[in-house]
N, C-alpha and C positions, 0 to 999 in steps of 0.2 A: 511275404512280399506283396505290396499293394498292386491292385489291378491298374493297368495302363488304360486310361479312359480316352486318350488321344495319341495318335501317332503322327509326327510331323516330319515331312521329307525336307531335304536340303533346299528344294525350290519353294517351300512354304505350303505345300498341299497338306491338308489335315484330314486324317482318317479317324472318325469318331466311333467309339465302342457302341455297338448295337445291343449285343447280348453276350453273356458268358453262360455256357451250359455245361453240365457235368453228367455224362452218361452214367458214370459209376454211382453218383448219388441217386439218380432216378432208379437205378436197379436196386440199390441198398434200401431205399425208402419203400419201394413196392407201391403200396396204395392202390390207385386206380389204373395201374399199368395194365395194358393188354398184352399178355404173354402168349406166345405161340411156340410150342415145342415142335420143331421140324425133325421128324424121325427119319434120319438117314442112316441106314445100316453101315457101321464101320467096323474094322477089325478091333477086337478086344485086346490084341497083343501088340499093337503098334507102339513103338517107342523110338522117338527120334533124338533123345538126349538134348544137348544144347541146340537151340535153334536161333539163328542170327536175327530173325525179324521179330522184334518186340513192339513194333509200331502199331498204333491204332490207325486204320485206314478210313478215309472219308471221301465222299463224292457228292456232287450236286446233280440233280436231274430236273429239267423243266418239262412238264407234261400236262395235258388236259386229261384228268383222271377222276376217279372216285375210289373210295375205300369201302368195298362191299361187305367186308367182314366186321365192320363196326355195327353196334346195335342200332345206331341211327346213321343211315347212309349219308355220307357227307359228299354232296355234289360240289363240283368246282366249275365256276363259270370262267372260261378262259384258262390259259396256262397257269399252273401252280408250280412252286418250287419246293423240292424236298431234299433233305440231307440224309444220306445213309452213313451211319457211323458205327463201326464195329469195334468192340472193346471186350477183351477176355473171350468168354464163350457166347457173347451176345451180339446181335446186330440190331441197332436202334434206328427207326425211321422217324425223322423229325419233320414237321411242317415248317418251312422257312418263310418269314423270319420269326415266327412265334416262339418255337422251341421251348415252350413252357413245360411240356411233358411229351415224351415220344408217343406218336399215334399208334405205334406198334413196336414190340420187341420180340425178336426171333431168338430162340435158343436151339443150339445144335449139340449133338452128342460128341462133337469134336470141335476144337477151337477154330473159328474162322480166321484165316491169316490175311487174305487179300480178296478184293472184289473189283468188279468193273461193271458199270451200267452200259447197256446198249441203248443209246438215245433213239427213241422212236422217230421215224421219218414222217409218220402220219399219226394223228391223234388217236386213231382206233387201234394202233399197234401196241403190243404189250411193252412195258418198260422192263424187259428182262435183265436180270443181274446174274453174273456168273461168280460163284464163290469157291475159293480154294480152301480146303480144311487141312488141319494139321495131320490128319490121318492119310493125306494124299488123295482123298475123295474130292470130287468136283460136283457142285450142285448148281443147276440153272433154274431160277424161279422168277416170278413176278411179284415183288413185295407190295406193289401199289394196287393190284387188282385181285389179290387173293393168293392164298398159299395152299390151295387144294391140290394143285398139281405141280410137279417139278420133275426135271430129268436128272439122272444120277450117272456120272461118268467116272472112269478109272476106279470102278467099284472094288473096294478092298485092296487098292493098289495094284490091280491086275495088269495094267499097262505100264506103270512106273511107280515104284514104291518110294522113290526119293522125295523128300519134302518139297512142297510147292512154294515157289518164291513170288510168282506173279501170274495173273490171269488177265487177258485182254481180248476184247471182241475184235474181229478182223474188220478193217475198214471196208465200207461199201457192201457188207454182207449182213443179212438178217439172221443168219443161223450159225455161222462159224466163229470159233474162238480159239485162242492158243493158251497153252499152259507151259510156263517155264519152271524148271526144277533145279534143285540144288546140285544135281549131278551134271548140269550143263546141257541137259536135253530139253528140247522144245517140241511139244506135241500139239497138233491141230485137230480139232473135233468139230462135228456138226451136232448141235444139241437136239436135233429132231431125229437122230438115228440112235437106236438103243443098243444094237449089237456091237461088241468090241472084241477085237482079236489082233494079235501081231503076226499070226502064222502066214498070212497072205501078203505081207508087206515086202516090197522088192526094192533092192538097192538101185539108186539112180547113178549113172556113170557120167564122167566128164564135168563134174561140178566142183566148186571150190571147197566144199565141206561135205561130210557124210549126210546123205539124204535118202530116206526111204518113203515110198508112196504106197498107198493102199490099192491093191488089185481088185478086191471084192467090192461090189456095188453096195451102197448104203451101209458101210461098215466103218466104225471108228477104231483107231484114229485115222484120219485121212492123209496125214503127213507127219513125218518125224525128221527133225533137224538135230544134228549134234553140233552145236555152236561152240562148245567149250568143254574142256576136261575139268573145269572147276565151276563153282556155283554161279548161276546167272541171278543177278539181284533186281534188275529192272529191264523192261522191254517197252517199246512204244512205236506205233505206226506214225509215219509222217502224215501231216494233214492232207496231202494230195493222194495218199494211199499207195504211193510208189515204193517206199522204203520201210524197212523194219530195223530199228536200232536196238542194241542190247549192250548192257554193261554188267560187270560182275567182279568176282573175287580176284581174277587175274589182272585187274586194272585196265582192261582194254575196252574201248568203244568199238563195236563191230556194227557196220551198216550193210544191210543186205538189200539188193533190189528184189522185192518180194516175189513178183510173179515169175521172174527169170531165175530166181534162186542163185544169185551171183553176189559175192562179196565185192562191194565197191569202195569200202574204206575200212581201215583199221588204225586207230589212234590210241595212245596209251597215256595214263596218268603219270605224274612225276614220281609218285610212289603210292603203294597201298591200293586197296580195292576202290572201285567206283560203285556207288550205291544207288544213284538216282540219275534220271535223264529227262529232258524235255525238248520238244521241237519248236522252232520258230514258226509263225503262221504260214510263211511262204515255203517251208520245207527245205530251206537252203542252209540252215544252221542248226546245230545240236548243242544243247547245254548238258554238262555233266557235273556231278558233285560226289565227293567221297571222303576217303580217309586222309587225304592230304590237306583237308580243311579249306579247300578252294572250290570255286565254281569256274569252269572253263567253257568258253564259247568257241565251238569248232566250226570252221568253214568246210562245208561238204565239197565245194568246188576245188579248194586248195589242199584239202586233206591235212589241215594244220590248225593250230590254235590261233584264234583271232584276239581273244581277250582272256586274261586271268583275273579273277575277282578275289581280293583278299579282304577279309573282315571277320570270318569265323575263327573261334579259338578251339574248336573241336570238329569232329566229323560232321559233314553235311548229310542230312537225312532226306531232304526233299528240295527240289527246285521246280518252279512253275512259271510259265510265261503268262503275262497279262495280255490276253488277246484283244482287250478293249483299249489298251494304251500302247499298242505296237503298230508299226507301219512298215512299208518297204524300206524306209530310211532309218528307222530307230526301233529299239527293242527295250521293253520294260519287263523285268522278271524279278522274282522273289526267291529267297532261300531260307530254310530253317535248319537247325542242327542240334547236336547233342549238348551244345553250350546254352541252349534256351534262347538263342538269339534269332530275331527276324531281321533280314536284310532286304532292301530294295536295291536294284541295280538298273542303271540307264545307260544304254550303249548306242552310239551312232554307228550305223552299218556302212560299210564301204560302198563307193559308187558302183553301180551296175555296169558291166561290160558285156558285149555280145559273146556268146559261146564261140570258142575257137580263136579269140583275139589273143595272139601271142604277145602283145605288148602289155598285157595286164601284169602289173608287178605282184610279186609274192607279198602278202600283207605282213607287216611287222607286228608281232604279238605285243599288246600293251597290258599293263597292270593297272587296275582301277580300284577305287574305294567305293563303298556303298553310298547311295543317296538317302538311305534310311538305315540306321543301325541301332536296334533297340533290344534290350534284355527284357523279354516278356515273362519268362518263368525261370525258376531255379532248377527245374527238371528238364530233361530232354524234350524237344519238339519233334513231332513225327511227320507232320504234313502241313502244306499250305495250298489253298485252292482259291483261285480268283473266280469271281462271278461278276455279272454285268454291273451290279450296284454295290458290291461288297468284296471283302477278302476275309477268309476264315482260316484260322490256325488251330491245329490239334496237337495236344500233348500226348505223351506216351501213357499217362495215367488216366486218360479218358475225359479230360477237360478240353473244351474248345471255346474260342473267342471269335466273334464276327465284328468287323469294323466296316462302316459305311464308306463308300467311295466318293470323294469330292468330284464335282461336275467337271472341273478342269482336267482331271486325270482320266478322261474318256474321250477318245477321238470321235468326230462326227461320222455319220453313216457313210458318206462318200469316201472317206479315208479307209474305214474298216472294210468296205467292199473290195478294196484292192488286196486284202489279206485272204479273201476266199479262194482256196486252192481249186485248180481244175484237176479232176481225177485223171490219172495217167497210168498206163501199164508199161509202155516202152521206156 
């Protein structure tokens, strides 16, 4: 199948191919690759059999940094962009948009399944990444400033031996992250604390779901939620830090008010599991995709579906919001799936009404078609990521393509500033 050099939306916007890169080919060819064996002690007897997540995960990070473990220290004047791409037992760090060859490749004793960057709030702060391994071990390290030190959690599956499905940094925290498991458990850790024990965790009462909190000081895990009796496939904090959403095998979208530990919404797919979710920039809407081949836009205020998006012919594997082309009145998002399709969707959001206005009508769910519908690969796609000047799509076999963003598909700063959330606990 020939490479798509240009993607054209229904409005005439043209996304042009910048680069195709294949992490698997870099690894096979070897050559001048800088390989780092990250020795994390794992159980030799772990075996999880069939594992649902065969995706390659990918993320961007913008940071002022340097790579001190290269022979020639590479200084960066101003912010630089890096892509972290994990494939099989490897995690590749690419300088964007060059991507000629990874600037570093990390190898682990157990397959990395998922990761999340902690975006530094200051240039001097580390760009820590949390990695979930197939052995259920968790590793936190800084791949852009050196690999000499890392923290190791859930050692040998001591806290939870169930396979890890997702890891996420806690919003507005420099040190805390969560880990979701195939068992339906969610554990919260502080990566600066080394000690781990479940013996001193106490049950909280009067909550909507089972919660245990840590009684001992400086001890992990700091919190344990039992959100489901089935696998959790994706979790995400709302941009304002107020909510945590989760989807999984039971087909439910669960939204929890994070600091109060209260379920505030429970919505379900038409059938099958939900595998991916994403928040709107204003934290008022949640997107889900899964085994019903659809993407659904849910209204948090109305606890109901606002839009159903039909265009995929197989399971949806990832959905992502374009923060640079969304506003309080409209939403642009993309989806990829097992069918090798990339879809863009454009939705006009309903008019805002004051909270408590009883005259607000219940929205009628609409069905829409994509503004871009393109078969990129004959193999399944695993991820789509928007960046300020581009969009990048990853396949399950370790290939990725980046396309440049046309100028008309990016709102001016005064519009984008309205998307900046205000952090809230209440």
